[in-house]
N, C-alpha and C positions, 0 to 999 in steps of 0.2 A: 740525122737528128738524135739518134740513139747515143752517139758519143757525147753530144752536148748535154743530154740529160744525165748521163753517167758522171760527167765532169761537175755539173751543177749539184747533183746529189752528194758527190764527194766533198764539195765545198761546204754544203750544209752540215753534213755529218762531222767534218773537221771542225767547223765552227762550234758545234755542240760539245765536242770533246774539249776544245780550247776554253770554252766557257766553264765547263766543269773543273778544269785545271786552273781557272782564274787567270788565264794568260791575258796580257794587255792587248786591247783592240780586237778581240775575237769577233770576226764577221763584220767589222766596221766598213769594209770596202765592198761588200756584196751588193747591197741596195741601200738607197737613201730615200726618205720620203720627200725631201725638199731639194730642189736643184741649187747647188752652191756656186755655180759658175766655173767649175772645173770637173775633172773626171772622177773625183772622189765619190764613191757610192753609186757609180754608174754600172756596176756589175763587172764581171770578169771580161777582159778583152779576148778576142778570138782571132786567130790567124790560121787559115787553112791552106794546104798545099797538096795537090795531087802529085804523087810520084810513082814512077814505074819501079817496082821492086827489082833489084839486081842481086846477083849472087853475092858479091862482096863490094859494097860501097857504104862505108860508114856515114852516118848522119849525125851532126852535132846540133843540138838545140840550146841556144842561150836564152835564159829567162831571168828576169829581174823585176822587182817591184820598187816603186818610190826611188827611182834613180834617173840620172840624165842619160841622154843618148850616147854619150861617150864612155859609158860604164865599162865597156869591153875593149876600149882602145889599147890599153897596155897589154892585156892578155893576147889580143890578136896580133899586136906588134911583136910580142915575144915569140909567138908561134910561127909567124910567116916572114918577118922582116929583120929579126935580130941575128946578125952574123955569128954571135957567140952561141946561139941556140941552133940555128939552121946553117950548117957548114956549107951547104950547097951554094949559098950566097957568096962565099969566099972563093970557092973552087970555080964556079961558072964565070968564064971571062966576060960573057955578055952582061953580067950583073955588076961589073966593076964600075961602070959609069953611073950607076944608080937606077932607080925605078920609082914609079909612082903608083898609087892605088886609086882606083875610081870606085866610089861606093854609090 
């Protein structure tokens, strides 16, 4: 719970700074007094995952706000499926027939 409090306090302090700078929509998504039928104002979403720390295993975290579920499609395609970027797809003979992703 300490990490959640740290995150919440960070959001609150960031909101105060944004308000002082007169930035648009400062803190509008933190909480709402009235339910509007969607997730606006429902507070920050949380996803937790326990991992076993290993010596060398990079972790990538994708985060976005106010976007659709396909926001990362092009980036992920370019990283893992584009033969112009990932030359192993051209070299590996078992990849010549194609492949599919299961998400």
